[in-house]
C-alpha positions in Angstrom: 26.2 26.5 -3.9 25.0 26.3 -0.3 21.6 25.1 -1.5 23.2 22.3 -3.6 25.4 21.3 -0.6 22.4 21.3 1.7 20.4 19.2 -0.8 23.2 16.7 -1.0 23.5 16.5 2.8 19.7 16.1 3.1 19.5 13.2 0.6 22.6 11.5 2.2 21.1 11.8 5.8 17.6 10.7 4.7 18.6 8.2 2.0 16.1 5.6 3.5 13.2 8.0 2.8 14.4 9.3 -0.6 16.0 6.2 -2.0 12.7 4.6 -3.1 11.5 7.8 -4.8 14.8 8.0 -6.7 14.4 4.3 -7.7 10.9 4.9 -8.9 12.0 7.9 -10.9 14.8 5.8 -12.6 12.4 2.9 -13.3 9.8 5.3 -14.9 12.5 7.1 -16.9 14.1 3.9 -18.2 10.8 2.2 -19.3 9.6 5.5 -20.9 12.7 5.6 -23.0 12.7 1.9 -23.8 9.0 1.9 -24.8 9.1 5.2 -26.7 6.7 6.9 -24.2 4.1 4.1 -24.2 4.9 3.4 -20.5 3.7 6.9 -19.5 0.5 6.8 -21.6 -2.7 7.5 -19.8 -4.1 4.0 -20.3 -1.0 2.3 -19.0 -0.6 4.5 -15.9 -4.3 4.0 -15.1 -4.0 0.2 -15.5 -0.7 0.2 -13.5 -2.2 2.0 -10.5 -5.3 -0.2 -10.6 -3.2 -3.4 -10.6 -1.1 -2.0 -7.7 -4.2 -1.1 -5.7 -5.0 -4.4 -3.9 -1.3 -5.1 -3.1 -0.7 -1.5 -1.9 -3.6 -1.8 0.6 -2.1 -5.0 1.9 1.4 -3.4 2.0 0.2 -0.6 4.3 -1.0 -3.2 6.9 2.1 -5.4 6.4 4.3 -2.4 7.0 2.8 -1.9 10.5 3.0 -5.6 11.2 6.8 -5.6 10.3 7.3 -2.4 12.2 6.2 -4.3 15.5 8.6 -7.1 14.5 6.1 -9.6 13.3 4.9 -11.1 9.9 1.6 -12.1 8.5 1.6 -14.9 5.9 -2.1 -15.5 6.0 -3.2 -12.3 4.3 -3.1 -13.5 0.7 -5.5 -16.4 1.0 -7.5 -14.6 3.7 -8.1 -11.9 1.0 -9.0 -14.6 -1.6 -11.3 -16.3 0.8 -13.1 -13.1 2.0 -13.4 -12.1 -1.7 -15.1 -15.4 -2.3 -17.4 -14.9 0.7 -18.4 -11.5 -0.7 -19.2 -13.1 -4.1 -21.4 -15.7 -2.4 -23.2 -13.1 -0.4 -23.9 -11.0 -3.5 -24.8 -13.9 -5.9 -26.3 -16.7 -3.8 -27.9 -15.0 -0.7 -28.9 -11.7 -2.3 -27.2 -9.5 0.3 -26.9 -5.9 -1.1 -23.5 -4.3 -1.7 -23.8 -1.7 1.1 -24.2 -4.6 3.6 -21.8 -7.0 2.0 -18.8 -4.7 2.2 -19.1 -4.0 6.0 -19.7 -7.7 6.8 -16.5 -8.7 4.9 -14.5 -5.9 6.6 -15.7 -7.0 10.1 -14.9 -10.7 9.2 -11.4 -9.5 8.2 -11.0 -7.7 11.6 -12.1 -10.9 13.4 -9.5 -13.0 11.5 -6.8 -10.4 12.2 -7.7 -10.3 16.0 -7.5 -14.1 16.1 -4.0 -14.0 14.7 -3.2 -11.3 17.2 -4.4 -13.5 20.1 -2.3 -16.5 18.9 0.8 -14.3 18.7 0.4 -11.9 21.7 -1.6 -14.0 24.3 -0.6 -17.6 23.5 2.9 -16.7 22.4 3.0 -18.6 19.1 5.7 -17.0 16.8 3.8 -14.9 14.1 5.5 -16.8 11.3 4.1 -20.1 12.5 0.6 -18.8 13.5 0.0 -17.0 10.2 1.5 -19.9 8.2 -1.2 -22.1 9.8 -3.8 -19.4 8.9 -2.4 -19.4 5.3 -3.1 -23.1 4.9 -6.5 -22.9 6.6 -7.7 -20.1 4.3 -6.3 -21.8 1.2 -8.4 -24.8 2.1 -11.4 -22.7 3.0 -11.2 -20.9 -0.4 -11.1 -24.2 -2.3 -14.0 -25.4 -0.2 -16.3 -22.5 -1.0 -15.4 -22.4 -4.7 -15.3 -26.2 -5.3 -18.8 -26.5 -6.7 -18.5 -23.9 -9.4 -14.8 -23.2 -9.6 -15.5 -19.6 -10.4 -18.3 -17.4 -8.9 -19.3 -14.8 -11.5 -20.5 -11.5 -10.0 -23.2 -9.7 -12.0 -23.5 -6.7 -9.6 -22.5 -3.5 -11.4 -22.1 -1.5 -8.2 -19.7 -4.0 -6.7 -17.7 -4.5 -9.9 -17.3 -0.7 -10.3 -15.1 -0.8 -7.1 -12.5 -2.6 -9.2 -13.2 -1.4 -12.7 -15.1 1.9 -12.4 -14.0 5.5 -12.4 -15.2 8.6 -10.5 -17.9 10.5 -12.4 -16.9 13.3 -14.7 -18.6 16.6 -14.1 -17.7 17.6 -17.6 -14.8 17.3 -20.1 -12.4 20.3 -20.3 -10.3 20.1 -23.4 -10.7 16.3 -23.4 -9.7 16.1 -19.7 -11.7 14.7 -16.8 -12.8 17.7 -14.7 -13.5 16.0 -11.4 -10.2 14.2 -11.5 -8.4 17.6 -12.1 -10.2 19.0 -9.1 -9.2 16.0 -6.9 -5.6 16.6 -8.0 -5.8 20.3 -7.1 -7.3 19.5 -3.7 -4.5 16.9 -3.2 -1.8 19.5 -4.0 -3.4 22.1 -1.6 -3.6 19.6 1.2 0.0 18.6 0.7 1.2 22.2 0.8 -0.9 22.9 3.9 0.4 19.8 5.6 4.1 20.8 4.9 3.6 24.4 6.1 1.9 23.1 9.2 4.7 20.6 10.0 7.4 23.3 9.4 5.6 25.8 11.6 5.3 23.2 14.5 9.0 22.3 14.2 10.1 25.9 14.3 7.7 26.5 17.3 9.5 23.7 19.3 13.0 24.6 18.1 13.5 21.6 15.9 15.8 21.9 12.9 14.2 22.6 9.5 15.5 22.8 6.0 16.2 26.2 4.4 13.5 28.1 2.6 14.9 27.5 -0.9 15.1 23.7 -0.3 11.6 23.8 1.3 10.2 25.6 -1.7 12.0 23.2 -4.1 10.4 20.2 -2.3 7.0 21.8 -2.5 7.3 22.5 -6.2 8.8 19.1 -7.0 6.1 17.0 -5.2 3.3 19.3 -6.3 4.6 18.9 -9.9 4.5 15.1 -9.6 1.0 15.1 -8.2 -0.2 17.5 -10.9 1.5 15.5 -13.7 0.0 12.2 -12.6 -3.4 13.9 -12.3 -3.1 15.3 -15.8 -2.1 11.9 -17.2 -5.1 10.1 -15.6 -7.5 13.0 -16.5 -6.6 12.4 -20.1 -8.0 8.8 -19.9 -11.0 8.1 -17.7 -9.8 10.0 -14.6 -9.2 8.5 -11.1 -10.5 5.0 -10.7 -12.4 4.0 -7.5 -9.5 1.7 -6.7 -7.0 4.6 -6.7 -9.4 6.7 -4.6 -9.7 3.9 -2.0 -5.9 3.4 -2.0 -5.4 7.1 -1.4 -7.9 7.2 1.4 -6.2 4.2 3.1 -2.8 6.0 2.9 -4.2 9.3 4.2 -6.0 7.6 7.2 -3.0 5.4 8.1 -0.5 8.2 7.6 -2.5 10.4 10.0 -2.8 7.5 12.5 0.9 6.7 12.5 2.3 10.3 12.5 -0.3 12.4 14.4 -1.7 10.1 17.1 -0.7 8.5 20.4 -1.5 5.1 18.9 1.0 5.7 16.1 3.8 6.6 18.5 3.0 3.5 20.6 3.2 1.3 17.5 6.7 2.6 16.7 7.8 2.4 20.3 6.8 -1.2 20.5 8.7 -1.9 17.2 11.8 -0.1 18.4 12.0 -1.9 21.8 9.1 -4.0 23.1 10.7 -4.4 26.5 11.3 -0.7 27.0 7.8 0.1 25.7 6.3 -2.3 28.2 8.3 -0.8 31.1 7.2 2.7 30.0 3.5 1.7 30.4 2.5 0.8 26.9 0.3 -2.2 26.6 2.3 -4.3 24.0 -0.4 -7.0 23.7 -3.1 -4.4 22.9 -0.9 -2.8 20.2 -0.3 -6.3 18.7 -4.1 -6.9 18.7 -4.7 -3.6 17.0 -2.0 -4.0 14.3 -3.1 -7.6 13.4 -6.8 -6.6 13.5 -6.0 -3.7 11.1 -4.1 -6.1 8.9 -7.1 -8.4 8.7 -9.4 -5.5 7.8 -7.0 -4.4 5.0 -6.8 -8.1 3.8 -10.6 -8.0 3.5 -10.5 -4.7 1.6 -7.8 -6.1 -0.7 -10.0 -9.2 -1.3 -12.9 -6.9 -2.2 -10.8 -4.9 -4.6 -9.3 -8.0 -6.3 -12.7 -9.8 -6.6 -14.4 -6.6 -8.0 -11.5 -6.2 -10.5 -11.9 -9.7 -11.8 -15.7 -9.5 -11.5 -15.5 -13.0 -10.0 -14.1 -15.2 -7.2 -11.6 -17.9 -8.3 -9.9 -20.8 -6.7 -6.5 -19.2 -7.2 -7.4 -15.7 -5.7 -4.9 -14.5 -3.2 -1.9 -16.6 -4.5 1.4 -14.9 -3.6 -0.4 -11.7 -2.4 1.3 -11.9 1.0 4.8 -12.2 -0.7 4.0 -9.2 -3.0 2.8 -7.2 0.1 6.0 -8.1 2.0 8.2 -7.2 -1.0 6.4 -3.8 -1.4 6.8 -3.1 2.3 10.6 -3.8 2.2 11.1 -1.9 -1.1 9.2 0.9 0.6 11.7 1.3 3.3 10.4 -0.8 6.3 13.2 -2.3 8.4 13.5 -6.0 9.2 14.7 -5.0 12.6 11.4 -3.2 13.4 10.5 0.3 14.5 11.2 1.9 11.1 8.8 2.2 8.1 6.2 4.6 6.7 2.8 3.8 5.1 3.6 6.2 2.3 6.7 4.2 1.6 4.6 1.0 1.4 2.5 2.6 -1.4 5.6 3.7 -3.3 7.0 0.1 -2.9 3.8 -1.3 -4.4 4.0 1.1 -7.3 7.7 0.3 -7.8 6.9 -3.5 -8.1 3.8 -2.8 -10.3 5.9 -0.5 -12.5 8.6 -3.2 -13.0 5.9 -5.8 -14.0 4.1 -3.3 -16.3 7.3 -2.1 -18.0 8.7 -5.7 -18.5 5.3 -6.8 -19.9 5.4 -3.9 -22.4 9.0 -4.9 -23.4 7.9 -8.6 -23.8 10.2 -9.8 -21.1 9.5 -13.5 -20.2 7.7 -14.3 -16.9 10.7 -16.3 -15.7 13.0 -13.3 -16.0 10.4 -11.1 -14.4 10.4 -13.2 -11.2 14.2 -13.1 -11.1 14.4 -9.4 -11.6 11.7 -8.7 -9.0 13.5 -11.0 -6.6 16.7 -9.1 -7.2 15.0 -5.8 -6.4 13.7 -7.2 -3.1 17.1 -8.6 -2.2 18.6 -5.2 -3.1 16.1 -3.4 -0.8 16.9 -5.6 2.2 20.7 -5.2 1.6 20.1 -1.4 1.4 18.3 -1.6 4.8 21.1 -3.6 6.4 23.8 -1.3 5.1 22.0 1.9 6.2 21.5 0.5 9.7 25.2 -0.4 10.0 26.1 3.2 9.0 23.8 4.6 11.7 
């Protein structure tokens, strides 16, 4: 009974962190029942994660931008424009893939830093500065694609980034072996990370959950990782898009939770004036966060362009709004200082799951927009209510 009571207290006190996981579980369960299991089929889950990839990458960057109390509206068309530049480099100038990708990422960083300078150095509100950027990149995208309308990419290596899967060492009972191994490594890394965190908390006399609750959490999360791995291994395994998305999450999770830079980002978000007085260079943090956002916009553009195998005049439309929605659904606070990159990924998957499930049920596009809007409004209301309670 004590364990149940502790679990209730834990969920109640950490409802911000656990709420989105509960919401995702309810969405998956509902759509699985309503589609007679079709929603959880290997093909659908693989497509769902691939379609969430380029928005999830943007949502990670957007989370950090919102954490430091800013916004970036330029990322959608910046992603579309940089994807078109990648297509031009590959098809018209003959630049190989291994050079094209770093060039596009560096261009993304430059764009992000420019936004950072406008916001931090010149003092333009981020909403206005990035709105201007949004219009500029919209025009730039139309300019570079106006001759052909659509730039078809024939490069198989580049297209594999958006459509390819990691190689299979061999098939074991119809399952993709390398994907199973990736899943096992993921579970082991998760367990190691949790034990390491618990050990450090005990070392410095921080409060930790009881051993039964800790074991239950390990089993539950490991079970989810294992189940998703098993589902994907039954189709074509992990796609390169999912691998890139996971790498981005791992890197940014490490940066935000284990480094001085991460602590400074959250300090600036919680109270910029106090952070400045304590010796943190607020302008520098703003440059880094916007530069990072630009790089992730470039990566998102690469993923989307590779998925379509072409650059189009409409690429990037509403990406920024999807990324902002995913960040808020993932638990970032509009007041700044609160939000996790892992939450951003869950938020992106929640939004992609809603779209996928409603498509399978044949729900009209007009109702889809209204439902997704309602979910976003609900997430922000939830944020405001939990802040009032605190």
